[in-house]
Steps between C-alpha positions, in 0.01 A plus 500: 500500500739208493863502380393469136280808525175307481219549742433192710141384529430193714326216322139448606582127545765572759398358840429737782793423731376724780212265572721193500759668721223586751391137492860382545537741792187361667621142446841594637338661804284193555800269470698718742212488747479120473874464556484736798209304650680168444815632668290632788344154552838326487639746754197454727528120477873505575458728802201306629685168475807650670288635785321169549831312494640727770190462716456126455849380416365286214658634182441191285126509572464840336546343156159330514304814418518804274324829445266467203381861484405814687176663387295765673678442831456121495819295499447151356736227616513170312625166622508155343336309784206536732727422796713805427189709440372402846832588654500840328141563612609443859762773448271728299489779761880502528533495120260793470686706762838433338366567150341827605830616652684422177229633267234728645264411215438152643185481714386141445657160430347210309656156481431264212613147420622468144558141400756446229524174309816307565680411178638174647155362572375586152808345341451178699137472396578547131755215485361159403508254786714189459324168556637194670571206270212309661245773421634532145462125452143506636408781256651306209302188600182705525562660158567157343148390601341795314416539133667777299377823663612832635487355851735216402743746335491725806569212739798388293634855484469539878663160557813627323562742789668258737830503683 
């Protein structure tokens, strides 16, 4: 009975919250596991880079690679260039020994080159090139010798892009 003395009967349309709370719990557990794994990888990367810096005395060089993931005992290292990948492959045994001391779950190391596009290069390619006044004049002369056409219009439009 509620405060008014009426018996309370749940509506049949009322959602079953127990199922959704179980689902939320599973999602929360999954998210917690992902965060824990991410933190574990960051910690492993930090310790591995510190150890290599101490051994080699080359702290700035440790920024050329990162840990991509750790799955089934395989630690994947990524670098942006094949030169750095070769250098890491030469140190693969050392990297494996250090990684295994930091995280006993590591039993193999893979190294992969992951090329990333450089925004500067793409921006330079997308800008229209400026023509010298001589080239612009030559295009205008060429266009003047043509009848009305799309080619003529294109040549005149390109000729406008001069310094």
